[in-house]
C-alpha positions in Angstrom: 82.9 111.5 70.8 82.0 113.9 73.7 82.8 113.3 77.3 79.2 112.7 78.0 78.9 110.0 75.3 82.2 108.4 76.4 80.9 108.1 80.1 77.6 106.7 78.8 79.3 104.2 76.7 81.5 103.2 79.7 78.6 102.8 82.0 76.6 100.8 79.4 79.6 98.4 79.1 79.8 97.9 82.8 76.1 97.1 82.9 76.6 94.6 80.1 79.5 93.0 81.8 77.4 92.4 84.8 74.6 90.9 82.8 77.1 88.7 80.9 78.8 87.4 84.1 75.6 86.7 85.8 74.4 84.6 82.9 77.6 82.8 82.6 77.8 82.0 86.3 74.3 80.4 86.0 75.6 78.5 82.9 78.5 77.1 85.0 76.4 76.4 87.9 77.6 79.0 90.4 74.6 81.2 90.4 71.0 79.9 90.4 67.7 81.4 91.6 69.8 83.6 94.1 73.0 85.5 94.3 74.1 88.7 92.7 77.0 90.4 90.9 77.6 94.2 91.2 80.0 96.7 89.9 81.2 100.0 91.3 80.3 103.1 89.3 83.4 105.2 88.6 83.5 108.5 90.4 80.4 107.8 92.5 79.7 106.2 95.8 77.3 103.9 94.0 77.0 100.6 92.2 75.0 98.8 89.7 73.1 95.5 90.7 70.3 93.4 89.4 66.5 93.6 90.5 65.8 91.1 93.3 63.4 88.9 91.4 64.8 89.0 87.9 66.1 85.5 86.9 69.9 85.4 87.0 69.9 83.5 83.8 68.3 86.4 81.9 69.8 89.5 83.5 69.1 92.6 81.3 71.6 95.4 81.4 68.9 98.0 81.0 67.1 96.7 84.1 70.1 97.0 86.5 69.5 99.3 89.4 71.9 102.1 90.7 72.2 101.9 94.5 74.4 104.2 96.6 76.6 102.9 99.4 74.0 103.6 102.0 71.4 101.5 100.3 69.4 104.3 98.7 68.0 103.4 95.1 68.9 106.1 92.6 66.7 106.6 89.5 63.0 106.9 88.8 61.6 103.4 88.6 60.0 100.8 90.8 62.5 98.1 90.7 63.8 96.7 94.0 67.3 95.5 94.7 68.2 92.3 96.5 67.7 92.4 100.3 71.4 91.8 100.8 72.6 95.1 99.4 74.6 95.8 102.7 77.0 93.2 101.5 77.9 95.3 98.5 77.7 98.8 100.0 79.8 98.0 103.0 82.5 96.2 101.1 82.8 99.0 98.6 83.1 101.5 101.4 85.8 99.5 103.2 87.7 98.5 100.1 88.4 101.3 97.5 90.4 98.7 95.5 87.4 96.5 94.9 85.6 97.4 91.6 83.2 94.3 91.4 82.0 91.7 93.7 79.6 88.6 93.7 77.7 87.0 96.4 76.7 83.3 95.6 76.0 80.0 97.1 78.7 77.8 95.6 77.8 74.5 97.1 81.3 72.9 97.3 82.6 76.1 98.9 79.8 76.2 101.5 80.7 72.5 102.6 84.0 73.8 104.0 82.1 75.9 106.5 80.1 72.9 107.6 83.1 70.5 108.6 85.2 70.7 111.7 89.0 71.1 111.5 88.9 71.6 107.7 89.7 74.8 106.0 89.5 75.6 102.3 93.1 76.4 101.2 94.9 77.0 97.8 95.5 73.8 96.1 95.6 74.7 92.4 98.0 77.2 90.9 95.4 79.7 90.1 94.3 79.7 93.7 97.5 81.8 94.5 94.9 84.5 94.2 93.8 83.6 97.8 97.3 83.2 99.2 96.5 85.8 101.9 93.7 83.6 103.3 90.0 82.6 102.9 88.2 83.8 106.1 84.9 82.5 107.2 82.2 84.9 108.5 80.0 83.2 111.1 76.6 84.9 110.4 74.5 82.2 108.5 71.6 84.6 107.9 70.8 86.9 105.2 72.9 90.1 105.4 70.1 92.8 105.5 71.5 95.5 107.7 74.4 97.7 107.7 75.8 96.3 110.8 75.9 92.9 109.3 77.4 94.2 106.2 80.1 95.9 108.1 80.8 92.8 110.0 81.3 90.9 106.8 83.4 93.5 105.3 85.6 93.4 108.3 85.8 89.6 108.2 86.8 90.0 104.6 89.5 92.4 105.5 92.2 92.8 102.8 91.4 89.3 101.3 89.9 88.6 98.0 87.3 85.9 99.2 85.3 85.0 102.3 83.1 82.2 103.1 79.8 82.7 104.9 78.9 80.0 107.4 76.4 77.5 106.0 75.2 80.1 103.5 77.5 81.2 100.7 80.6 83.3 99.8 81.7 86.6 98.6 84.4 87.2 95.9 86.0 90.6 95.1 87.9 91.7 92.1 89.3 94.6 90.1 86.9 94.3 87.2 83.8 92.3 86.3 85.7 90.0 83.8 88.3 89.4 86.6 85.4 88.5 88.9 84.2 85.9 86.5 87.5 84.3 86.2 88.1 84.3 89.9 84.7 82.6 90.4 85.7 79.8 88.0 89.0 79.2 89.7 87.5 79.4 93.2 85.1 76.6 92.2 87.9 74.6 90.6 89.9 74.9 93.8 87.2 73.8 96.1 86.5 70.9 93.9 90.1 69.9 93.8 90.4 69.9 97.6 87.2 68.0 98.1 88.3 65.4 95.5 91.5 64.8 97.3 89.6 64.4 100.6 87.1 62.0 99.0 90.1 60.0 97.8 90.9 59.4 101.4 94.3 61.1 101.2 95.8 63.9 103.1 95.6 67.2 101.3 98.8 68.8 100.1 98.2 72.6 99.8 100.5 75.0 97.9 103.3 76.0 100.1 104.1 79.6 100.9 107.2 79.4 98.7 105.1 78.0 95.9 102.4 80.6 96.4 105.0 83.4 96.3 106.4 81.9 93.0 103.0 81.8 91.5 102.1 85.2 92.4 105.4 86.6 91.0 104.9 84.8 87.7 101.2 85.8 87.3 100.1 87.5 84.1 96.7 88.4 85.5 95.6 90.9 82.9 96.5 88.4 80.0 94.8 85.6 81.8 91.7 87.4 82.6 91.3 88.6 79.0 92.0 85.0 77.7 89.3 83.3 79.9 86.8 86.2 79.3 86.9 85.6 75.6 86.6 81.8 76.1 83.5 82.2 78.3 81.9 84.9 76.0 82.4 82.5 73.0 81.0 79.6 74.9 78.0 81.6 76.1 77.2 83.1 72.6 77.5 79.6 70.9 74.7 78.2 73.1 72.6 81.3 73.1 73.2 82.5 76.7 74.1 85.9 75.5 73.3 87.8 72.3 76.2 87.8 69.7 76.4 91.7 69.8 77.2 91.5 73.6 80.2 89.3 72.9 81.4 91.6 70.2 80.9 94.8 72.2 82.7 93.6 75.3 85.4 91.3 73.9 
């Protein structure tokens, strides 16, 4: 296989991972008519993202759009990206470690931006991913300008998640499969905290010592691979993704 073929196959895999993750997040109730997953293109100041009006439940890898970090559309086509691309461009510029990110409107998580004196904190063991904190960005509007995107990137800082006041959230990760896994665990954690609060009990977050222990014992690569295969199989069995996608990205 030539270098050109290898690069082409790698990019095709990234596009397929974005499509798979978008469809699975719809399946799991974390994406709906809005929200978007992106992935950094290796060696370029650019990323892949879906067209703005394509249903998230039927994202096609071949319809993904290449956008540079300044918001310019690359390629000869008439497809338009989501208006909130400054979220993606500014975070990729600010965080070279981030390879993939999602902006969505996870209802349980948003609730924590609409209550006084209540903060979303790590409750479940897998939430040790957010031990450094889950900041809230105070702009409740659509992030449509570079200035807004930079503020959001600054609010995210070195963390792996940030809530957006009365709007949504962003999650960032080292790969698209890892992003899917983080979305699942972020929702689980928000649900756990809300259930404890609804039970009328005082929440008992993981302590710094427990978080440190969990981080030191984490087998992230193994765990991401395990859950990625689980959700691929689940999605294939109910017709969310074609069987060949599961085979080629397992």
